[in-house]
N, C-alpha and C positions, 0 to 999 in steps of 0.2 A: 427616539429613533429606534430602529430595529436592525439586526444583522441577519443576513442569510445564513442558514445552517446547512451543514453537510456532514456525512460520515467519511471515513478514510478508506475502509476496505472491509476487513473481516468483521463478522458478527457471530455470536455464539450459535453453533449448529444445534438444531433440534435433536433430541435424543434418538430419534429413529433414523437419522442420516447414516448411511452405511459405511462412511469413510471417516477415519480419524484425522484430526489436525496434527501437524508436525510437533506442536508444543504440548500435546497430550501424552507423548511418549517420553521415556527417559533419554538420557544422553549416551546410552550404550549404543554403539554402532550397529550391532546385530539387531537390537530392538527396533531402531529406526528403519533399518533395511526391511525387516519383516512387516512391521505395522504400517509404515508410511510408503516406502518406495514400492513395495509389493501390494500393500493393502489398498492402493487406489483402484485395483481391479474390481473390488467389491462394488464400485459405483458404475460399472460398465454394462450391467444387464438392463433389459427393458424395464423390469420392475424397479430397479434402483434409480433409473432416470426419472421415473414417475415420482418417486419419493423426493428426489432432488428438486424437481419442478415444484412440488408442494412446499418444500422447505424454503425455496427461493421466494415464493409468494408470501410465506409467513414472515420471513425476516424483513422483507421490504415493507410489509404492512406494519410490523412493529416500529420500524424507523419513522414511518409517516405518522403513526399514532402518537409518537413522542414529539412530533413537531418538526421533524427534519425535512427541510425543503428539497434537498437533492440527496436521495438515498443512494446506496450502492446495492449490488446484488448479494452482498454479505459474504461473497467468496465461498459459499457453502459447498460448492462442487470441488473445491481444491484441497488436496491433502497437504500441499505446501505451495504457497503462492508463487514461488519461483519454479519449482519442478513441474507443476501443472502445465505451465507454458512451455517449458523445455521439452516435454514429451511430444509436442507437436512441431518440433523443429528437427530437421536432419542434422546429424553431426554429434548427437548425444547418445552415449552408451549407458543404459540403465541396468545392465547386467554386470559389466566389468567395472565395479566401483573402486574409488580411490579414497584412502583415509586422509582426512585433513583436520587441522586444528583451526577453529573459526572464532571470530569475534574477540580478538585479542586474548585468545586462550580460554574463552568462556566454555567451550565444549569441543569434544572430538567426535567425529562421525565419519561414515563412509558416504561418498557422494557420487552422483552421476559424473561421467567423464566425457569431455569433448575429445573425440578421436578423428574428426574430419571437419570440413568446412561447415559452418552453421548456416542453414538456409531455412526459410519458411517452407512448409510442406502442405499442399492442398488447401482446403478451405479453412478459414479462421474458426477455431473452436469457440472463440469468444462471442461470435455473432449470435449464435443460438442462446448462449447464456444471457446475453443482454436482452434479446427479444422476449424471453420468458419473464425476465425481471421487469422490463418496462411495461409489458402487457398487464402484469399484476399490479404495477404501481399506478398506471394511468397518468404518469408524469415522467419527465426525463430522469433516467437513472444513470449514474456515473459508473463507468467500467474502468478497471485497474489492471495494469500490467507491470511486471518487474522490469527495471531498467537494465541496460547493458552492464554497468559496473556491479550491480547487485547480483545479476545472474553469474557473472564471473566469480564473485566472492562466495557463491553458494554452490558452486560446481568445481570440478577439477579439470585442468587443461593438460592434455597430452598431445596437442596438435599445434597450437599457434606459437607458444613460447614468445608471445609479443602481445602485451596487454592492449595496446592501441588498436592493432589490427583485429584482434578478437572483438573489441568493443565496436569497431566499425561494422563487422559482419553481424553481430548481435543486433545493432541498431537497424541495419537494413532489414533483417528478418522481422523485428518488431514493427518496423514501418509498414510492412505488408499487412500485419494484423490490425494496426491502427487504421490504415486506409480502408480495410474491409469493414471495420466498425463504422467509420464515418460514412461510407457509401450506404450502409444499411440504415443509417439515420441516427446513430448514437451522437449525442451532442456534448457529452462531458467525458473526456478520456484522460486518465491519470497514469503517469509513469511513477512507480515507486523506486526511489533511489536513496535509501538510508545510508548507503556507502558514501554518498557525497559528504555526509557529516563525519563518518569514520575516517575517510581518506581525502581530506580537502585538497591536498596538493595534487593528487591524481585527478580529482574532479576538475580542477582548474587546467590541468595539462591536456586532458582529452575527454573528460566526462561531459562537459558542457557541449562540446562539439557532437558527441554521440547522442546527447539528448535532443539537440536540434535535428539531427538526422532521423530520429524516431518520428518526429512530427512533420517531416518534409512532405510537402504537397497536401497537407490537411486543409480543407476549406475553412474560410473565415468563420463560418457559423459554428464550428466546433470549438469548444473551450478546452484549451490545452493546459494540463495540470501536472505539476511534479510534487511528490510528497517526499520529504527528507526528515524522517524521524531520527532519533539518536540511539536506537537500538532496542530490540525486544529483550526483556528479562527472561529468566529461565522458568519463573513461576509467579503467581500472584503474590504481592507483598515481598518480593525479593529486593530488598533495599540496597544490597551490596553489589548489584549488577553493574559491571563497568560500562558506563555510558560514554558517548563520544565526548571529545574535548568541548567544553563550553564555548570556546572561541571559534569553533568550526563554522558556525553560521555567519559570524562576522567576516571570516576569511572569504567565504564564497558568495555572500549576499549580492554584491554588485555584479558579479559575473553571471549569476543565474537570473537576476532581475531583467525582465523583458524578453528572456528566451521563451518563456511560456506565459500564459495569461494569468494563472493562479499558482502560488507557491505555498505549500503546506508545511508548517513547522510545529515542533513541540514547544509548549510554553508552560503547561500545567505541572508536569513532573519537576521542572526546574525553570523558573522564570528567567527569561532572557534579559540582558541589560538594555536599558533605554536606548543606548546608542545604536543598537541593531536596527530598530524599526525604520528610522529615516533613511537607511541605506537602500530600502526598497522604494524606488521612485516611480516605477511603471506598473509592475505586476500587482494584482490583488493578493493579499496575504491571508491565507487560511490559518488561523491561529488555534492551537490546541488549548482549550480551556478546562478540560477535565482529564484526569489521569486514567490510563487504561490498564495499569498494572498495580493499582492500589484498590483495596476493598473499601477504603474510606469514601463515603459519598460527599462530594462537594456541595455546599448549600447554594441556593440561588443567589443570595446576597454576596457570597464569596466569589462566585463566578462573575457576577455583575460588576463587582469592584475591580477585578482584574481587567475586564472588558473596558471599563472606563479609563483605566490607566493606559491601555494600548491605544484607545481612541484619542488620547491627548497627543499621541505621537504619529498617528496616521489618520487620514480622513476616512470617515465611515464607509464611503463608497468603495474603498479599497481594503476592507476588512471583512472576513467571514469567520464564522464560529464553527468549531468542530472538536471532537476528542483529539488527544495527542496522536493516536494511531488506531489500529484495529481493536475491536472490542472482545475478541475471542476468549481472553482469560476470565472475563468478568462473570460469565453466566448470564442468562436472559434477564432475570429480575433486576440485578444490579446494573446491567448495561442499560436497560430501559429507564431505571431511576436516574442514572447519570444523564441520559439524553433528554429526559423531561426537564431536569433542572437547567441543563444547557439551553434548551429551547426557550424556557420561560425567561431566563436571564437575557437572552438575545432579543426577545420581543420588547423589552422595556429598559434597555441600557441607557 
């Protein structure tokens, strides 16, 4: 049997891309402010847009060449996958920043601040991003958006002082973006909510409801996806990075099952317990079979063996193969090597 393959979001940016990724800078607040929050402007010229279109086509072609069935646009236009979206919503202040400690104390930075009601503004920025990527791919391309809880965790709030109400408004704004993508013809739309794994109690209290609101009114032909990784490290081969609690997926599995069509989880960085997989009874599970923060290349046999173990716990029609998360840390050569091995294992599991 074979498994369908997909990517999660980010792909290494070609060297000529004029904007930096958030993880390419240090954790000094001033550095992040200058190189990321202000550096995004380098991608706004007509010349830069042509380079970004070229880069999008290249990263999509890379994924397809490696055997990926459902590629993403690689998020090559995004300086930060959260803040890129927030720039196109009313309510966010990108000049008056607020210092915050993030990810269980992993780093300190200054972040955009919510100072008024969050609302969608104008046309969706993602529609053109998707159109360029899908035209280059000649096949369906998945588009990704940050989820309400993840946006809240990566910005500062000086307006709501109410996490649930803030999540509701963020979900409504995201819903506008998602409906615009669906109307344009995008058939795979993914919400990234790594904070579900970081804060499972909040996910259960209001996060699932906000996720449903994000996809409200989306037609049946659109595949709704949620990605729940356990946290990005600070650098490649950072083995001491504090990941989410291993029990988080178990806590939220039944609640998220069926809310969306596909659920993406990490498994390569840290194998999940067997008892997790049968908790998903409705949704297809996108399982991470290669690590995205390790320079070690997993062999085809190693990947295939783990796939076989998962397939003893779930039917093959409800399993897809992917990396744990985005591939930005790896660099192009290693990212492609991992994707090739993933795809080869998925073809003959």
